C-alpha positions in Angstrom: 68.2 92.7 71.1 66.0 93.0 74.2 65.2 89.4 74.0 68.9 88.5 73.8 69.6 90.7 76.8 66.9 89.1 78.9 68.1 85.7 77.9 71.7 86.6 79.0 70.4 87.9 82.3 68.5 84.7 82.8 71.6 82.6 82.1 73.6 84.8 84.5 71.1 84.3 87.3 71.1 80.5 86.8 74.9 80.4 86.7 75.0 82.6 89.9 72.5 80.3 91.7 74.5 77.2 90.6 77.8 78.6 91.8 76.3 79.8 95.1 75.0 76.3 95.7 78.4 74.8 95.0 80.4 77.0 97.3 77.9 76.9 100.1 78.7 73.2 100.5 82.5 73.8 100.8 84.7 75.6 103.3 84.3 79.3 102.9 87.5 81.4 103.2 87.5 83.5 106.4 89.8 86.2 105.1 89.9 87.4 101.4 92.4 89.9 100.1 91.8 91.7 96.9 94.3 93.6 94.6 91.7 95.7 92.7 93.7 96.3 89.5 92.6 97.6 86.1 90.7 100.9 86.8 92.9 102.9 84.5 92.9 100.3 81.7 89.1 100.0 82.0 88.9 103.8 81.6 91.2 103.7 78.5 89.0 101.0 77.0 86.0 103.3 77.3 87.8 106.3 75.9 88.1 108.0 79.2 90.9 109.7 81.1 92.9 107.2 83.2 91.7 108.7 86.5 88.1 108.4 85.4 88.1 104.7 86.0 88.6 105.1 89.8 85.0 106.2 90.7 83.8 103.0 89.0 86.4 101.0 91.0 85.2 102.6 94.2 81.6 101.6 93.5 82.7 98.1 92.9 84.4 98.0 96.3 81.0 98.7 97.9 79.4 95.9 95.8 82.2 93.5 96.7 81.8 94.3 100.4 78.0 93.5 100.3 78.7 90.2 98.4 81.2 89.1 101.1 78.8 90.0 103.9 76.2 87.9 102.2 78.6 85.0 102.1 79.6 85.6 105.7 83.3 86.1 104.9 84.6 87.5 108.2 87.5 89.6 106.9 88.1 91.5 103.7 91.3 93.4 102.9 91.3 95.6 99.7 94.5 97.0 98.3 93.5 100.4 96.8 96.7 102.5 96.8 100.4 101.6 97.2 103.3 103.7 98.4 104.6 103.5 94.8 101.4 104.9 93.5 102.3 108.4 94.8 104.6 108.6 91.7 101.5 108.8 89.4 100.4 112.1 88.0 99.2 114.5 90.7 95.8 114.9 89.2 95.2 111.2 89.4 96.6 110.9 93.0 94.3 113.8 94.1 91.3 112.1 92.5 92.1 108.9 94.4 92.5 110.7 97.7 89.2 112.5 97.1 87.4 109.2 96.3 88.9 107.5 99.4 87.5 110.3 101.6 84.1 110.2 99.8 84.0 106.4 100.1 84.6 106.5 103.9 81.9 109.1 104.3 79.4 106.9 102.4 80.4 103.7 104.1 79.9 105.2 107.6 76.3 105.9 106.6 75.8 102.3 105.5 73.5 100.6 108.0 75.2 97.3 107.3 78.4 98.6 109.1 76.6 98.9 112.3 74.1 96.0 111.9 76.9 93.5 111.1 79.3 95.2 113.5 82.1 95.7 110.9 85.4 97.1 112.2 87.0 99.3 109.6 90.8 100.0 109.6 93.2 101.5 107.2 96.6 99.8 106.7 99.6 101.7 105.6 101.8 104.7 106.2 98.9 106.9 106.8 101.1 110.0 107.5 101.7 110.1 103.7 98.0 110.9 103.1 96.3 114.3 103.0 95.5 115.6 106.5 91.7 115.7 105.9 91.8 112.0 104.8 93.9 111.1 107.9 91.2 112.7 110.1 88.4 110.9 108.3 90.2 107.6 108.8 90.7 108.3 112.5 87.0 109.1 112.8 85.9 105.9 111.1 88.3 103.7 113.0 87.2 105.3 116.3 83.5 104.7 115.5 84.0 101.1 114.7 86.8 100.1 117.0 84.6 98.0 119.3 83.0 96.0 116.5 84.3 92.5 116.1 82.0 90.4 113.9 83.4 91.4 110.5 86.5 93.3 109.4 87.0 95.6 106.5 90.7 96.7 105.9 91.6 99.3 103.4 95.3 99.1 102.4 96.1 102.7 101.4 99.6 104.2 101.2 100.5 100.6 101.7 103.6 98.6 100.9 104.4 95.1 102.0 108.1 95.9 102.4 107.2 99.1 104.2 105.0 97.2 106.7 107.9 94.7 107.5 110.3 97.6 107.9 107.9 99.5 110.2 107.4 96.3 112.3 111.1 95.8 112.6 111.6 99.4 113.7 109.0 99.0 116.3 110.6 95.9 117.7 114.1 97.4 117.6 112.7 100.4 119.6 111.3 98.1 122.2 114.6 96.2 122.5 116.5 99.5 122.9 114.0 100.6 125.6 114.4 97.2 127.3 110.7 96.4 127.0 111.7 93.1 125.4 114.9 91.1 124.9 116.4 89.8 121.6 115.5 86.3 122.7 111.8 87.3 122.8 111.6 87.9 119.1 109.8 85.2 117.2 107.1 85.0 114.5 104.3 85.6 117.1 105.9 88.8 118.4 106.6 90.0 114.9 103.0 89.6 113.8 101.9 91.6 116.8 103.7 94.6 115.3 102.2 94.3 111.8 99.5 96.6 110.5 97.1 93.6 110.6 97.7 92.8 114.3 94.1 93.7 115.2 92.7 90.8 113.1 91.6 87.5 114.5 93.1 85.9 111.4 95.9 88.0 109.8 96.7 85.7 106.9 94.3 85.7 104.0 93.0 82.3 102.9 92.5 83.7 99.4 94.0 86.6 97.5 92.3 87.7 94.3 94.0 90.0 91.7 92.1 91.4 88.8 93.2 92.7 85.3 95.2 89.6 84.3 98.4 90.4 86.1 100.0 87.5 88.0 101.9 89.1 90.9 101.3 90.4 94.4 102.9 93.8 93.9 103.9 93.9 97.6 100.5 93.0 99.0 100.6 91.5 102.5 104.0 89.9 101.8 104.4 88.4 105.3 100.7 87.4 105.7 100.4 85.8 102.2 103.0 83.0 102.7 100.4 80.3 102.5 97.5 82.2 100.8 95.8 80.6 97.8 96.2 83.0 94.8 93.6 83.6 92.1 94.5 85.8 89.1 91.5 86.9 87.1 91.5 88.3 83.6 88.9 91.0 84.2 89.4 94.7 85.0 88.2 95.6 88.5 85.2 97.8 87.5 83.9 94.8 85.5 84.3 92.3 88.4 81.0 90.5 89.0 79.5 88.5 91.8 80.0 85.3 89.8 83.7 86.1 89.5 84.0 86.2 93.3 82.0 82.9 93.5 84.3 81.3 90.9 87.4 82.4 92.9 85.9 80.9 96.0 85.1 77.7 94.2 88.7 77.5 93.0 89.9 78.1 96.6 87.7 75.3 97.9 89.0 72.8 95.4 92.6 73.3 96.5 94.2 71.1 99.1 95.9 73.3 101.7 98.7 71.5 103.5 100.7 74.6 104.8 104.0 72.8 104.0 103.1 69.7 106.0 
C-alpha cells in the first residue's frame, strides 16, 4: 500500500511539473474568478454534517491563493457566500460567518500579503453581515488599501443582480443630485459604480466552478460577459493544484475574439 501511495505521489509530481511547463509557455490569465462549490456535498460524502465541510473549503482558499501567487495571477475573486445563502439553516450560516472572520484574521498574519502587496477587498452587500465581521473587513481593507501588485477579492453576501441594482441606484442618485447627466451614462460610467471598480481589470479572463455544476449562479454577471468558463467535476475541498493548472491550460487553448 505504501509503495502504491509513493508511486501515485510520484506520478502526481511528474504530471504537475509537465502541466506547469505547458502553461508557463502560454498567456496566463490576469484575473481568475472561482465559484467554490461542493463543501456541503463533500461533507456528506465523508459522513459529516453539511456545515463541517466549510472549514476544509476555507483551507483550500488559502492554498488556492498561494498557487495563484506562485503563478503570478494578478487578481483572484472567490465567491464564498451569496445573498441567497442566508436562507440556509442558521447554524450553517453562523459557521460560515465565523469561518470568514477567522480566515481574515489568519490572512492578515500571512507575510505574503505584505511581501507581495496584495490588496484585499470584500464584494457584496456587507451591511447584511454580522457587525463584528463588518469591522474585520473594514480593518483588512484599510490595512491593504495602498497595495496594488495583486488583488484578492472575497465575494460575500454577494449577488450579481444585487450588484447591478446597487450600481444603478448609485448612478440614479448622482443624476438626481445633478452630479452627472443622463447623457453621461455609458458602460465606462456604469463600471465605475460596480463593486469591482477598484480593480485594474474588472472582467475575469477565466471563471472556474467546482462540484460539476454548469452555471454562474449570479457570479459577476456584468463582468463575466466574455470570460472563459471552466466547470470541473470535483468538490472544492478536493480541488488540487493540478486542477488549477488544467483549467489554465484549457483557457490558454481557447481563441478569445470578444465578439470580433
